[in-house]
Biopython code that builds the backbone (N, CA, C, O; Angstrom):
import numpy as np
from Bio.PDB.StructureBuilder import StructureBuilder

atoms = [
    (1, "UNK", "N", (0.958, -1.159, -0.043)),
    (1, "UNK", "CA", (0.031, 0.075, -0.123)),
    (1, "UNK", "C", (0.804, 1.204, -0.038)),
    (1, "UNK", "O", (1.799, 1.200, 0.686)),
    (2, "UNK", "N", (0.408, 2.429, -0.843)),
    (2, "UNK", "CA", (1.243, 3.489, -0.751)),
    (2, "UNK", "C", (0.866, 4.483, 0.318)),
    (2, "UNK", "O", (-0.170, 4.283, 0.954)),
    (3, "UNK", "N", (1.585, 5.493, 0.560)),
    (3, "UNK", "CA", (1.405, 6.445, 1.478)),
    (3, "UNK", "C", (0.810, 7.797, 0.967)),
    (3, "UNK", "O", (0.678, 8.743, 1.744)),
    (4, "UNK", "N", (0.404, 7.888, -0.528)),
    (4, "UNK", "CA", (-0.174, 9.062, -1.203)),
    (4, "UNK", "C", (-1.390, 9.388, -0.351)),
    (4, "UNK", "O", (-2.123, 8.582, 0.223)),
    (5, "UNK", "N", (-1.476, 10.789, -0.375)),
    (5, "UNK", "CA", (-2.729, 11.490, 0.296)),
    (5, "UNK", "C", (-3.698, 11.381, -0.561)),
    (5, "UNK", "O", (-3.493, 11.353, -1.775)),
    (6, "UNK", "N", (-5.013, 11.298, 0.044)),
    (6, "UNK", "CA", (-6.319, 11.292, -0.801)),
    (6, "UNK", "C", (-6.841, 12.677, -0.683)),
    (6, "UNK", "O", (-6.808, 13.137, 0.458)),
    (7, "UNK", "N", (-7.358, 13.510, -1.705)),
    (7, "UNK", "CA", (-7.676, 14.744, -1.697)),
    (7, "UNK", "C", (-9.150, 14.739, -0.863)),
    (7, "UNK", "O", (-10.009, 13.878, -1.051)),
    (8, "UNK", "N", (-9.260, 15.676, -0.065)),
    (8, "UNK", "CA", (-10.404, 15.826, 0.838)),
    (8, "UNK", "C", (-11.692, 16.067, -0.238)),
    (8, "UNK", "O", (-11.512, 16.432, -1.400)),
    (9, "UNK", "N", (-12.891, 15.824, 0.294)),
    (9, "UNK", "CA", (-14.096, 16.262, -0.450)),
    (9, "UNK", "C", (-14.375, 17.606, 0.000)),
    (9, "UNK", "O", (-14.392, 17.793, 1.216)),
    (10, "UNK", "N", (-14.610, 18.622, -0.823)),
    (10, "UNK", "CA", (-14.647, 20.037, -0.640)),
    (10, "UNK", "C", (-16.085, 20.118, -0.508)),
    (10, "UNK", "O", (-16.670, 19.485, -1.388)),
    (11, "UNK", "N", (-17.028, 20.861, 0.547)),
    (11, "UNK", "CA", (-18.337, 20.779, 0.302)),
    (11, "UNK", "C", (-18.565, 22.607, 0.623)),
    (11, "UNK", "O", (-17.825, 23.375, 1.238)),
    (12, "UNK", "N", (-19.746, 22.841, 0.002)),
    (12, "UNK", "CA", (-20.208, 24.116, 0.224)),
    (12, "UNK", "C", (-21.220, 24.343, 1.546)),
    (12, "UNK", "O", (-21.784, 23.406, 2.112)),
    (13, "UNK", "N", (-21.329, 25.542, 1.880)),
    (13, "UNK", "CA", (-22.417, 25.703, 2.966)),
    (13, "UNK", "C", (-23.871, 25.071, 2.275)),
    (13, "UNK", "O", (-24.613, 24.349, 2.942)),
    (14, "UNK", "N", (-24.089, 25.343, 1.236)),
    (14, "UNK", "CA", (-25.369, 24.886, 0.511)),
    (14, "UNK", "C", (-25.454, 23.537, 0.658)),
    (14, "UNK", "O", (-26.568, 23.018, 0.728)),
    (15, "UNK", "N", (-24.206, 22.712, 0.732)),
    (15, "UNK", "CA", (-24.571, 21.292, 0.791)),
    (15, "UNK", "C", (-24.726, 20.621, 2.310)),
    (15, "UNK", "O", (-24.713, 19.402, 2.480)),
    (16, "UNK", "N", (-24.858, 21.479, 3.267)),
    (16, "UNK", "CA", (-25.023, 20.876, 4.580)),
    (16, "UNK", "C", (-26.498, 20.579, 4.781)),
    (16, "UNK", "O", (-27.337, 21.312, 4.258)),
    (17, "UNK", "N", (-26.861, 19.489, 5.549)),
    (17, "UNK", "CA", (-25.759, 18.736, 6.462)),
    (17, "UNK", "C", (-24.884, 17.738, 5.582)),
    (17, "UNK", "O", (-25.304, 17.199, 4.558)),
    (18, "UNK", "N", (-23.805, 17.592, 6.038)),
    (18, "UNK", "CA", (-23.058, 16.491, 5.280)),
    (18, "UNK", "C", (-23.136, 15.237, 5.654)),
    (18, "UNK", "O", (-23.273, 15.093, 6.869)),
    (19, "UNK", "N", (-23.088, 14.122, 4.919)),
    (19, "UNK", "CA", (-23.224, 12.796, 5.423)),
    (19, "UNK", "C", (-22.221, 12.036, 4.452)),
    (19, "UNK", "O", (-21.835, 12.443, 3.356)),
    (20, "UNK", "N", (-21.857, 10.769, 5.123)),
    (20, "UNK", "CA", (-21.186, 9.942, 4.339)),
    (20, "UNK", "C", (-21.714, 8.383, 4.515)),
    (20, "UNK", "O", (-22.050, 7.902, 5.597)),
    (21, "UNK", "N", (-21.724, 7.781, 3.427)),
    (21, "UNK", "CA", (-21.162, 7.866, 2.271)),
    (21, "UNK", "C", (-21.809, 9.027, 1.434)),
    (21, "UNK", "O", (-22.972, 9.327, 1.703)),
    (22, "UNK", "N", (-21.263, 9.582, 0.616)),
    (22, "UNK", "CA", (-21.682, 10.929, -0.314)),
    (22, "UNK", "C", (-22.171, 10.227, -1.658)),
    (22, "UNK", "O", (-21.734, 9.148, -2.058)),
    (23, "UNK", "N", (-22.900, 10.806, -2.137)),
    (23, "UNK", "CA", (-23.816, 10.250, -3.424)),
    (23, "UNK", "C", (-22.617, 10.104, -4.555)),
    (23, "UNK", "O", (-23.039, 9.624, -5.607)),
    (24, "UNK", "N", (-21.469, 10.364, -4.551)),
    (24, "UNK", "CA", (-20.408, 10.057, -5.396)),
    (24, "UNK", "C", (-19.582, 8.525, -5.282)),
    (24, "UNK", "O", (-18.868, 7.922, -6.083)),
    (25, "UNK", "N", (-20.000, 8.246, -4.027)),
    (25, "UNK", "CA", (-19.069, 7.057, -3.540)),
    (25, "UNK", "C", (-19.804, 5.735, -4.461)),
    (25, "UNK", "O", (-20.930, 5.884, -4.937)),
    (26, "UNK", "N", (-19.218, 4.767, -4.597)),
    (26, "UNK", "CA", (-19.746, 3.619, -5.189)),
    (26, "UNK", "C", (-20.387, 2.810, -4.325)),
    (26, "UNK", "O", (-19.887, 2.638, -3.213)),
    (27, "UNK", "N", (-21.548, 2.198, -4.661)),
    (27, "UNK", "CA", (-22.234, 1.347, -3.878)),
    (27, "UNK", "C", (-21.459, 0.377, -3.054)),
    (27, "UNK", "O", (-21.635, 0.342, -1.836)),
    (28, "UNK", "N", (-20.543, -0.475, -3.696)),
    (28, "UNK", "CA", (-19.735, -1.487, -3.299)),
    (28, "UNK", "C", (-18.925, -0.942, -1.968)),
    (28, "UNK", "O", (-18.455, -1.786, -1.205)),
    (29, "UNK", "N", (-18.785, 0.233, -1.731)),
    (29, "UNK", "CA", (-17.830, 0.702, -0.561)),
    (29, "UNK", "C", (-18.958, 1.372, 0.544)),
    (29, "UNK", "O", (-18.695, 2.171, 1.443)),
    (30, "UNK", "N", (-19.848, 0.988, 0.311)),
    (30, "UNK", "CA", (-21.078, 1.683, 1.313)),
    (30, "UNK", "C", (-20.840, 1.134, 2.824)),
    (30, "UNK", "O", (-20.388, 0.045, 3.176)),
    (31, "UNK", "N", (-21.273, 2.200, 3.581)),
    (31, "UNK", "CA", (-21.328, 1.776, 5.234)),
    (31, "UNK", "C", (-22.549, 2.552, 5.767)),
    (31, "UNK", "O", (-23.227, 3.202, 4.971)),
    (32, "UNK", "N", (-22.788, 2.523, 6.767)),
    (32, "UNK", "CA", (-24.123, 3.050, 7.280)),
    (32, "UNK", "C", (-23.944, 4.527, 7.378)),
    (32, "UNK", "O", (-23.001, 5.139, 7.880)),
    (33, "UNK", "N", (-25.042, 4.996, 6.796)),
    (33, "UNK", "CA", (-24.847, 6.606, 6.648)),
    (33, "UNK", "C", (-24.843, 7.234, 7.995)),
    (33, "UNK", "O", (-25.650, 7.015, 8.899)),
    (34, "UNK", "N", (-23.575, 8.243, 8.013)),
    (34, "UNK", "CA", (-23.288, 8.896, 9.094)),
    (34, "UNK", "C", (-23.580, 10.452, 8.937)),
    (34, "UNK", "O", (-23.281, 10.754, 7.782)),
    (35, "UNK", "N", (-24.073, 11.627, 9.680)),
    (35, "UNK", "CA", (-24.113, 12.701, 9.368)),
    (35, "UNK", "C", (-23.021, 13.399, 10.194)),
    (35, "UNK", "O", (-22.881, 13.232, 11.405)),
    (36, "UNK", "N", (-22.306, 14.147, 9.471)),
    (36, "UNK", "CA", (-20.866, 14.643, 10.143)),
    (36, "UNK", "C", (-21.086, 16.280, 10.425)),
    (36, "UNK", "O", (-21.432, 17.052, 9.532)),
    (37, "UNK", "N", (-20.847, 16.659, 11.717)),
    (37, "UNK", "CA", (-20.864, 18.146, 12.301)),
    (37, "UNK", "C", (-19.633, 18.871, 11.708)),
    (37, "UNK", "O", (-18.597, 18.866, 12.373)),
    (38, "UNK", "N", (-19.665, 19.518, 10.462)),
    (38, "UNK", "CA", (-18.616, 20.139, 9.806)),
    (38, "UNK", "C", (-18.608, 21.546, 10.221)),
    (38, "UNK", "O", (-17.529, 22.054, 10.525)),
    (39, "UNK", "N", (-19.774, 22.286, 10.270)),
    (39, "UNK", "CA", (-19.965, 23.815, 10.341)),
    (39, "UNK", "C", (-18.882, 24.363, 11.631)),
    (39, "UNK", "O", (-18.032, 25.192, 11.306)),
    (40, "UNK", "N", (-18.928, 23.910, 13.022)),
    (40, "UNK", "CA", (-18.097, 24.478, 13.884)),
    (40, "UNK", "C", (-16.649, 24.494, 13.567)),
    (40, "UNK", "O", (-16.043, 25.505, 13.922)),
    (41, "UNK", "N", (-16.065, 23.674, 13.039)),
    (41, "UNK", "CA", (-14.481, 23.461, 12.730)),
    (41, "UNK", "C", (-14.248, 23.473, 11.431)),
    (41, "UNK", "O", (-13.042, 23.556, 11.197)),
    (42, "UNK", "N", (-15.019, 23.416, 10.347)),
    (42, "UNK", "CA", (-14.852, 23.454, 8.869)),
    (42, "UNK", "C", (-13.922, 22.168, 8.305)),
    (42, "UNK", "O", (-13.393, 22.147, 7.194)),
    (43, "UNK", "N", (-13.852, 21.283, 9.143)),
    (43, "UNK", "CA", (-13.150, 19.808, 8.613)),
    (43, "UNK", "C", (-13.473, 18.938, 9.536)),
    (43, "UNK", "O", (-13.374, 19.109, 10.751)),
    (44, "UNK", "N", (-13.962, 17.751, 8.838)),
    (44, "UNK", "CA", (-14.084, 16.518, 9.592)),
    (44, "UNK", "C", (-13.768, 15.280, 8.816)),
    (44, "UNK", "O", (-13.445, 15.314, 7.628)),
    (45, "UNK", "N", (-13.886, 14.017, 9.630)),
    (45, "UNK", "CA", (-13.483, 12.705, 8.914)),
    (45, "UNK", "C", (-14.593, 11.955, 9.306)),
    (45, "UNK", "O", (-15.186, 12.098, 10.376)),
    (46, "UNK", "N", (-14.872, 11.143, 8.418)),
    (46, "UNK", "CA", (-15.854, 10.121, 8.610)),
    (46, "UNK", "C", (-15.239, 8.771, 9.568)),
    (46, "UNK", "O", (-14.226, 8.113, 9.329)),
    (47, "UNK", "N", (-16.015, 8.640, 10.488)),
    (47, "UNK", "CA", (-15.512, 7.381, 11.388)),
    (47, "UNK", "C", (-15.507, 6.026, 10.992)),
    (47, "UNK", "O", (-15.033, 5.122, 11.681)),
    (48, "UNK", "N", (-16.134, 5.852, 9.668)),
    (48, "UNK", "CA", (-16.124, 4.637, 9.089)),
    (48, "UNK", "C", (-15.068, 4.609, 8.029)),
    (48, "UNK", "O", (-14.214, 3.730, 8.149)),
    (49, "UNK", "N", (-15.003, 5.246, 7.236)),
    (49, "UNK", "CA", (-14.062, 5.070, 6.083)),
    (49, "UNK", "C", (-12.975, 6.052, 6.066)),
    (49, "UNK", "O", (-12.043, 5.877, 5.281)),
    (50, "UNK", "N", (-12.996, 7.285, 7.017)),
    (50, "UNK", "CA", (-11.834, 8.031, 6.972)),
    (50, "UNK", "C", (-11.672, 9.102, 5.788)),
    (50, "UNK", "O", (-10.625, 9.717, 5.583)),
    (51, "UNK", "N", (-12.899, 9.250, 5.004)),
    (51, "UNK", "CA", (-12.900, 10.388, 4.099)),
    (51, "UNK", "C", (-13.078, 11.691, 5.001)),
    (51, "UNK", "O", (-13.796, 11.876, 5.984)),
    (52, "UNK", "N", (-12.054, 12.653, 4.245)),
    (52, "UNK", "CA", (-12.018, 13.994, 4.840)),
    (52, "UNK", "C", (-13.000, 14.727, 4.195)),
    (52, "UNK", "O", (-13.272, 14.392, 3.042)),
    (53, "UNK", "N", (-13.650, 15.757, 4.752)),
    (53, "UNK", "CA", (-14.558, 16.523, 4.244)),
    (53, "UNK", "C", (-14.074, 17.941, 4.710)),
    (53, "UNK", "O", (-13.757, 18.119, 5.887)),
    (54, "UNK", "N", (-14.021, 18.904, 3.824)),
    (54, "UNK", "CA", (-13.600, 20.214, 4.298)),
    (54, "UNK", "C", (-14.621, 21.234, 3.751)),
    (54, "UNK", "O", (-15.207, 21.074, 2.681)),
    (55, "UNK", "N", (-14.766, 22.144, 4.450)),
    (55, "UNK", "CA", (-16.077, 22.899, 4.321)),
    (55, "UNK", "C", (-15.390, 24.344, 3.583)),
    (55, "UNK", "O", (-14.508, 25.056, 4.064)),
    (56, "UNK", "N", (-15.957, 24.477, 2.536)),
    (56, "UNK", "CA", (-15.528, 25.736, 1.510)),
    (56, "UNK", "C", (-15.907, 27.113, 2.380)),
    (56, "UNK", "O", (-17.037, 27.322, 2.821)),
    (57, "UNK", "N", (-14.857, 27.949, 2.538)),
    (57, "UNK", "CA", (-14.854, 29.091, 3.205)),
    (57, "UNK", "C", (-14.556, 28.859, 4.824)),
    (57, "UNK", "O", (-14.557, 29.804, 5.612)),
    (58, "UNK", "N", (-14.351, 27.764, 5.142)),
    (58, "UNK", "CA", (-14.052, 27.459, 6.833)),
    (58, "UNK", "C", (-15.222, 27.356, 7.580)),
    (58, "UNK", "O", (-16.297, 27.270, 6.988)),
    (59, "UNK", "N", (-15.163, 27.351, 8.919)),
    (59, "UNK", "CA", (-15.873, 27.225, 9.722)),
    (59, "UNK", "C", (-17.310, 28.179, 9.729)),
    (59, "UNK", "O", (-17.200, 29.345, 9.352)),
    (60, "UNK", "N", (-18.245, 27.825, 10.029)),
    (60, "UNK", "CA", (-19.730, 28.585, 9.987)),
    (60, "UNK", "C", (-19.804, 29.362, 11.215)),
    (60, "UNK", "O", (-19.672, 28.707, 12.249)),
    (61, "UNK", "N", (-19.973, 30.526, 11.319)),
    (61, "UNK", "CA", (-20.061, 31.342, 12.526)),
    (61, "UNK", "C", (-21.551, 31.794, 12.810)),
    (61, "UNK", "O", (-22.345, 31.838, 11.870)),
    (62, "UNK", "N", (-21.874, 32.073, 13.874)),
    (62, "UNK", "CA", (-23.253, 32.587, 14.112)),
    (62, "UNK", "C", (-23.905, 31.477, 14.768)),
    (62, "UNK", "O", (-23.318, 30.478, 15.183)),
    (63, "UNK", "N", (-25.375, 31.740, 14.858)),
    (63, "UNK", "CA", (-26.087, 30.849, 15.542)),
    (63, "UNK", "C", (-27.495, 31.205, 15.570)),
    (63, "UNK", "O", (-27.781, 32.363, 15.264)),
    (64, "UNK", "N", (-28.385, 30.424, 15.875)),
    (64, "UNK", "CA", (-29.795, 30.976, 15.883)),
    (64, "UNK", "C", (-30.186, 31.730, 16.999)),
    (64, "UNK", "O", (-31.321, 32.203, 17.057)),
]
sb = StructureBuilder()
sb.init_structure("model")
sb.init_model(0)
sb.init_chain("A")
sb.init_seg("    ")
for serial, (resi, resn, name, xyz) in enumerate(atoms, 1):
    if name == "N":
        sb.init_residue(resn, " ", resi, " ")
    sb.init_atom(name, np.array(xyz, "f"), 0.0, 1.0, " ", f" {name:<3s}", serial, name[0])
structure = sb.get_structure()
C-alpha cells in the first residue's frame, strides 16, 4: 500500500448537512449513513471510512 494522500471532499455551505457515504461514492464501498458536524470547525473525517470533508470558506459562524 502507498502512502499517497487522498484529496479531501470539498463541500459548500449549501451542501449542509454533510453525510457519508456521499452520493458520488460507489455502492460497493457503502457503510451506514452518518451525518457529520462540519460547521463548527470546517473539517471532519468519517469515522467509518476516513474520508475527509472540508467546508469551503471555513467554519460557519453565528447561530440561531
